[in-house]
KEZANU-722127 format. One record per residue: residue in one letter; x, y, z of N, C-alpha, C in turn. Coordinates in steps of 0.05 Angstrom, whole numbers, plus 5000, padded with zeros to 4 digits. Each point is the difference from the previous one (the first is absolute). Layout:
! KEZANU-722127
AXYZXYZXYZ;...
END
This chain:
! KEZANU-722127
M342571045613502449964984501550264996;G499450205017501550254999499050194979;H497549964990499050194980497350115010;D500050105025497650095013499750305000;T501650154985499750284998497750074981;Y498850245002497750064984500650014970;I502550074993501049994973502249804998;V499849804981502249814998502550134989;K502349915010502550124993500650004970;E498949814985500449984971498950244986;G498250155013498850234987501550265004;F501950005019501450255007501650124976;P501449844984501450124977498150134980;F497749884995498150114981498850265011;I499349995026498950245013502050225001;G502649935005502150215001500450134973;I500049854978500350114973497650184994;A497649915007497650174994500150265016;F500849995025500250245016502150194988;F502349894991502150164989499150144975;L498749864982499050124975497950215006;T498349955020498050195007501250265011;A502149975016501450235011501350174978;I501149874981501350144977497850164985;S497849874995497850134985498950245016;I499849975026499150235017502050234999;Y502549935001502250205000499950174974;F499549874978500050144974497250124994;G498149955017497350124996498349884979;Y500449744994498449864980497449905013;F497850134994497449955013499049724993;W499449954975498849744992501849765005;P502650024994501849785006500149945030;T499850225016500049975029497549845010;L497750084989497649855007500149714993;F501149954976500349724991501949855018;L502250125007502049865016499049965029;L498450195010498949975026498049765001;A498449984979498149784998501549744997;L502250004984501649754997501249925027;T501050195015501249955026498049875019;V497650115001497849895017499449724991;F499849954974499449744990502149805008;I502550074998502249825007499949935030;I499550215017499849955029497749815005;C497850044987497749825004500549724991;F501549984978500649744989501649835019;F501950125014501849865018499050005029;R497550075004498950005027499849725011;N500249985026500249745013498350005025;P497350014997498350025023499849755017;E499350045026499649775017497449864993;R499849745005497649854994499349835024;K497349955004499049845021499949714991;I501849835009500249734991497949835014;P498449854986498049825012501249805019;A498849975024501149815020499149714994;D498049964984499049744993502349824989;E500649785014502249834991499549864973;T497549984992499449864975500150204976;A500150265006499850204979502650044984;I499850014974502250074982499550284989;V501950185003499550284992501250064972;S499050214989501050084973502950105003;P501749924981502850105000500350274988;A497850104987500250264986497450165001;D500350264997497750174996499249984970;G497550044994499249994972497349884996;K499749884976497449884992500449714992;V498349825009500149724992499149984971;I501849914982499349984972499549724990;K500849805017499549724991500149825024;I498249805000500049785020499549744985;E501849815003499749754986501649785013;E499449754993501649775009502049944978;V502549955008502249954981501749775009;V501449884981501849785006502850094991;T501950005018502850084995501949775005;K502550054996502049795006500149935030;R499150185017500049965029497349885010;G498149964982497549885008497650174991;S497649945012497650144994499550225020;F499150234990499650235017497550154992;K499050185018498150204993501550264996;L499750124977501550244993498250255003;V501150205014498850265002501950214989;C499250154980501750204987499050285009;I501950165009499450275009501650214984;F498550184987501350214984500250265015;M502450125001500550255013500450224979;N498450215002500550234983501950205013;V500750214987502150185010499050165025;F497449995006499050155023499849835025;N500349744998499949825023502550025016;V499849915026502449965016501549764988;H502650034997501549794986501849835018;V499850045026501449835019498549735002;N501449784995498849745001500449875028;R498149825007500049885027499749704998;I501049865021499949715001497149915005;P498949814984497349925004499449825024;Y502049865009499649825023502749945013;G499949945026502549955014501349744992;G502750004999501449764993502950054995;T501349844984502950024994500450024970;I501750194992500650034971501749774991;A498849834983501449764991501750044975;A499150194983501450054975499350274989;I501850124986499550254985501249974972;N498450034980500949964972499450254984;Y502250124991499750254983500249924971;Y498250114983500049954972500150264984;P502150064985499950244983498049964978;G499050224989497949974979499250264988;K497750004987499050234986498550195019;F498950214989498450195016497450074985;I498549794994497450044987497950065022;R497650084993498050075019499549785020;A500150075026499949805021497249875002;D497950124989497449885003499449794978;L501949964982499749794980500949735011;D498649784992500749745010502949924994;K501050074977502749924993502250145016;A499250215014502050145017501149825022;S498449815009500949825022502249814991;V500549974974502149824991502150154983;L499350244990501950144983501450235014;N498750135020501150235012502249945021;E501650215006501849975023498449945025;R500949815016498549925024501849885021;N498950015024501449895023498149815015;Q500649745000498349805012501049935028;V498250005019500749935028498449765008;V501349795010498749765010500050025031;L497749995011499750025029499049745012;E501549885018499149765014498550085025;T497649905003498350075023499249735014;P499150015025499149765013497649874987;R498750154982497549914987500349954971;G502450024990500549954971501750214987;E500749954976501850184985498450224986;I500950255003498850234986502250134983;I499350064975501950134982498950274992;F501750215001499150264991502150124981;V499150134979501950094979499650294995;Q502150165003500050284992500650014970;I498350144986500350014971500250304991;A502150064986500350284990498050044977;G499350264995498050064980501150184978;L498250144987500750174977501850235009;I499450125022501550235010502149915021;A499349795015501849905021502749914987;R502250075014502649924990501849905022;R498949955023501749925022498449855022;I500749755004498849845021501950015024;V499050075023501750025024499149795020;S501849855011499449795020501750045025;W498849985023501550055026500349745016;I499549774987500149755015502149814988;N500649795014501949804991499249725008;V501149804987499349735005500749925029;G498149865013500549925028498850185021;L499150244991498950205018497349925010;K499550015026497349965011498550264999;V497650004989498550244996497249985012;E498950225008497350015011498050104980;K497649925003497850104982499950315001;G499950124977499750294998502750155001;A502249865003502650135000500750104972;R501350234999500850114974502349844988;F499949944974502149844989501250124974;G498850214989501250124976498050194987;L500850094976498250184984500849984971;I498250104983500550024971499550294992;R501950124987499850284993498250054976;F498050175005498450134978498249804985;G498149875013498049844986500849724996;S498349805008501049734999497749815008;R500949755008498049795006501349805019;V498449885017500949785017498149774997;D501049764994498549754998500449845026;V497949895010500249845025498949724994;Y501649795005499249734996499549875027;L497449935005499249905026499349704998;P500449855022499349725000497149954991;R499449784988497449954988497849995021;D500649935025497949985021499450275013;V501350214991499550275010497350114989;E498550125017497550134992500650284990;I499450074975500450264990497950195010;R500850235010498150195013500050274986;V500850014975499850254985498849934973;Q499250204985498849974974501550164979;T499849914975501250154978498850295000;G501850204997499150275000500150145027;Q500449845021500150115027502650145005;K499950235014502450145009501049895026;V502649975003501249885023502350185011;K500649965026502250145013502049795010;A502650064995502149825009500049975031;G500249755009500249965029497450025015;E497950094987497550065014497649854989;T499749994974497849864987500549705000;V498149845010500249715001499249904972;I501949874986499449904973499249705001;G500749875022499449715002500349915029;G499049765005500249895027500349704999;F501749905018500349715003497549895014;R499149774991497649895011500549875027;
END
């Protein structure tokens, strides 16, 4: 989707500002501020990193849409039906580029403005700013939701309705700490556990039977 550079373009303004402030600090000879700004610059570069991932070839495999830690797995009933829910929490040190969990067609994208409470809280899934994506696949409907967190203030999406997408393709990011919820069909076998660390596009979180 045109976002295959090692640093996503959304990070360039932040990196540029950090470099500029660091250069000013160096020019005036401020030692400690310079060290702080250098560390901040490195952190921002790392935050917007966009590494390549090895996408599983298994056609039954559903991959994680986000880097982070699985904080909840449960069966839920929504307006769209019954699903198995996998919640993944991303801290500020994780890669924040999100990836498509399975190949299919984007059927709907629903953005909801909201609050910015801690993303690891259950109520964040209904109160926080979020972006819901409905994916139609040959094996059933998958829904994944980008949820802003306490520090996160910007959800970025690179997809649109009607777009055909491949498993593991990059589809967006959330700036500075957040969460992604994945709603899988009930017949999917969950292949992760609560507390497990996962990688977007690489870790298999579930599989079609």
